[in-house]
N, C-alpha and C positions, 0 to 999 in steps of 0.2 A: 502495498499500500503506499499513499504518497506521503512525504516528512510533515505534511499539512496535518496527515491524520494519525501520523504520530503521536505530533503533539498537543494536542486538541487532548484535553483532561475533562473527561468523564464520572460523573458523579450518578449515585440511586440512592431509592430506599424503596422497600419493601411495604405496599398497602394493601387494604381489605381487596382480595380477590383481584389482584393488580401489582404493580410497578414504576415507579416516579423516576423518571431518571433527566439529568440535568446537562445541559452541553455549554457551549462559548454563552450560544445566543437562544438557545429554547431550552425550556423544559417540559418533559410531556407527560400524563397520567395515562395509561390502559388500562382496562380494566376489562376482567370479563363475566360479563352481562350473564342474568339467569338463565338466558337464552341462549346461550354457547356463543353469542355475537362479540367481538372486541373493541372497545369502542374505545377512540384515543384523543384526547383532550390534549391541547399543543397552546402553550403561550410564549410571547416573551420573555427572557431573560432584563430585566429590572432592577439592575444594582446598581447601589446608590454610589457603588464604587466608581461607577463609570462617569458618574458625576461630580466625585472629591477626587481626583488620585491619589492625593497624599492617606486614602483607606485601603491603598492597595501597597500598603509598605508593610514589611514584615510586624507583627503583631499584631496591629488595628485589622489586618485585612482577616485575622484570624476570628477575631470577634466578630464582625463583620458576618463573615464568612457562616458562625454559628447561630446567625439571630435568623440570617435569610433563611437557612438551610431548617431552621425550625418552621418558619412563617411557611416555607414552599412545603414542608413537610404536614403541617397542619389540612393546609388547606389539599393537600395530597387526600389525604385522609378523608377528611368531609366528601371531597368529590366522590373517593373509592366507595364511600360509606351507602353514599345514594345511589351509583351510577350500579351496585354489587347487589344489594336488596332488594324488595320487593316495595312498591307504593308507602304501603301504610307503615314498613320498620324504617322509611326515613326521618331523620333528624332535620330539625329546623334551626337555621342557623342560631336563632337563641339559647339552644340546647346544646350545639357544636360547641359553642363560645361557653357555656358554663362547665361542660366539661372538660374544654380545656383547660380552663383554668382550676377546677377540682384539680385537674392531673398535676398542676404546676404546683399549688398548695402540699400534695401529696407528696410529691417529688422532694419538697422542699422541709419538709416535715420529718421524712423517711431518709431520708440522707444526709441532714443538716442537723437538723433539731435533734431528733432520737440520738443520734451517736456519741454529740458534745454535752447532751444534758446525763447520757447515761455516766459519764466519766466524775457525776459527784460520790456514786459509790467509789471509784475507784481515789479520789481525793481524800481517800480517810489513809489510803498507803501510804501515800507518798504528793509532795509538793511542788517538786520538779514540772516545772511547765511542759519543758521539750518530751518527757516520757506522757506526761498526758494527752499533752497534742497527738506524741507518734502511737499513742493507743487509740485514742479516736480515729488517727486514719485506718487503724488495722481495725475497728470496728465496722467504718461506715463499708472498706472494703469487702466483711464480711458481708456483711446486709446486701450489698447489690452484689457480690455471687449466689448468695441465697437466693435474694430477687429474681434475677437471671434464670436459676436454676429450678424456680417456680413457675415462673410461666413458660419457659420451656416445655413444660409435663401438660399444658393444656391442650386440649384438641382443636379449638378453632385456630389459635396463638401458632400453633404447628404448621399449620395449611399458611399462615404468613411468615414463617421460617421458610416455608419452600421455597415460595418468590423472595425473601431473601436469598435462597442459595441458588435459584435460577437470574436474578440481578448480577449476581458476581459472577458467572458464568458467562453472560452477556456481555458481561464487559470485558473479563479476560479474553474474550473471542473477536471483540473489537479491537481491544491491545495487541493481540498477536498477527493483525492483520487481515485474518480469516473473512471469508464473507458469513453472513450473520445468518447462518443457518439450524436447522433443530441439531442433526448433524453434528455440526461442527462443534457449538455450543454442549453436545454432553459429556464431552471429552474433559471439560474444564473443571477445576476444585471450585467448590463453595466457599475457598476460605481467603480474604481478599487482605493485604496488608493497610488498604485506605479504608477500610469499613468503620461505620461509625460504631461498630461495638470495640474497635481496636481505638479511637477515640475515648471513647468514655473510659476503658480501663486504662488510656496515660493519663485522662483527666483525675480519674482518683490517686495516682500515685505521683502528680505533680501535685495536687493539692496536700498529700500527705506532707510530702516535704515542704511547701511552703507554708503551708499551717502550724506546721513545729516550731516557727521560732517566731510566734507573735503574740507568745507569751499567754497568761491565762487570766483574761478580763473575765466581770461575769458576764451570765448565760446570753442575756441580751447582746451586752457587747460583740461575746464570739457568734452568735448568730448573724446578726449584723456586717463582720469582719468575711467571714466565708461567703455571705451572699454577696458581698460586693466586693470580694475580690476571684469571684469565679468568671466573669468575663477576660480578667488575668489569666489565671488558669487556661481556659479555653483556647486564649494566642497562645500564649507556650505551646501548648499541645498541639495546636494546628499545626506549627510550624515543626514539630517532632513527626506526626503522621505524614505531612506535606516533604519532609526530607525523606523518610523510610520509605516511602511510596517510589522517590525516585533512586533508591539506591537500596532495594530489598533483596539484590543478588549480593550484597557485604554482608559477607559471612558476621561481624559484628552485628549490622543493624538487624540480622534474620533472628537473631538470638534474642535480640532486645523485644522484638515485635512478638515471639513465642507465646507470650502469657497473652495477649489479644487476640492469638490465630487460634490458640487453644479455645478460649470463651469463645468464638464464632462456631466450632461445634453444638455448642449448646443455641448459638442465636440464630445458627442456619438446619437446612436439611437439603437432603436429594430432591431435587423438583420431577413432577413429570414432562410428558413433552406440553402438554396444554399449557400450562405453568411455563415452560418456556418459549412460548409461543406469542407469549403475554410481554414478556419481557425485551424479545427481538423487537415488538412491535412499537414497544418506548422508547426503545434505542434508538430506532431507524428515526423516530420521528423528529428526533434534535441533531442527526446528521444530513448535513448538506447534501454530501454524494446519494441520499436515501432517501428525501425530502424528493431532490428534484427528479428521481427515479419512479417513485408515489405517484409523480402528480402524470407520469404518462403511461399508470394503472389504469382501472376501473374503480379508482376508490371514490367515495362518496363524501364528498369537504362541503363540510355547514360554516360560514361567517359567521359570527358572532359579533355584530359591527359594535355596540356599546360596548365591548372588552375586547375586541380586537383579534379576537380567540378563532382557534382552527380545530374542528375535530373533525377526526377522522372514520371512518367505519368500516373493518375488512371483516368479509367471513371466512371462516377457517371451514 
């Protein structure tokens, strides 16, 4: 394939009965509907980094990438929930917003409030702030691993994890310069160094290191410091995973990312061919060479003027 294709960075996310892919200029969500049809929603990428180039600098770009990824992910989940379910199962915008807000609050409570509050019991044994912060980090990591292991056992989540595996396999196929066909995608691994699971693992490890040096103020100040510093930690983690993705053939880098790759064995599953087809449809929608090809095929294209979106419907 061309050098232009090799240079393009593509990321993705599994959603309900589908896959979101984000390229340089487009973000697409492909969903398998109850009738078996694949519907693909395509939008232009509108990054604040294009308007303010300073936000493309190291560390800053990671913070922006995090918030934009969360925004794209939430929209993709909302869209996939609507497209993959029956009419009476669809959530309203208000219900989806409340679901997202509740999820954020639960995450803060589970991974920040509970670990730091729990150290009150260890505080009777030691007053060393470094030991207390380190113990808090270890507890946070344990909660994270238990959480991942618990949800991975849920039947509905396992299906999402199959789409997660399809996403990784499809991106690997693209990066290898092979045609995006099911038979090519099948042969690749479900574990990818730039995965969000890797990112979360790095965030946990970096936060453990950073928080160790913050002293041991009262509970409210500890919680506030961890929330406030999370964008900084995310920026550092982004640079690390970006470097790892570009140098994963380096033995030292490969060893460093092994914990994250091992964790992906919980967050990915081997997909079936129908799920691979959805991931391929999503990725093709953000790649210029395949978009041009699709325009010459018998695909139904619908324009949404108010949002300038494109929906492609393809029958398998």
